[in-house]
C-alpha positions, 0 to 999 in steps of 0.5 A: 613834635619834639625837635630833637636836632635843635631846629625845626626842620620837621615843621618845615618839612611837614608845612611843605607836604601838606601844601603838595598834598593839598595842591597835587594828587600825590596822595593817590600815588602810594609810591611817591608817598612813600618817599615824600618824607624822604625827598622833602628832608633832602629839599630842606638840606639844600635849603630848598624849603625856605619858604616855609620858615616860620619866624618864632617869636620868644 
């Protein structure tokens, strides 16, 4: 996925989403899945997803 905003929010949100999907049964609830990306974006904005940040090596 291309980072159009100059940060790695999409990578962080995807990692958090995968962790939630692997650790819970949220995938069974269609209504909760519909809002998961939006909720994780808000968590990213608040700085709550720091544990999913990956150091980039150049």
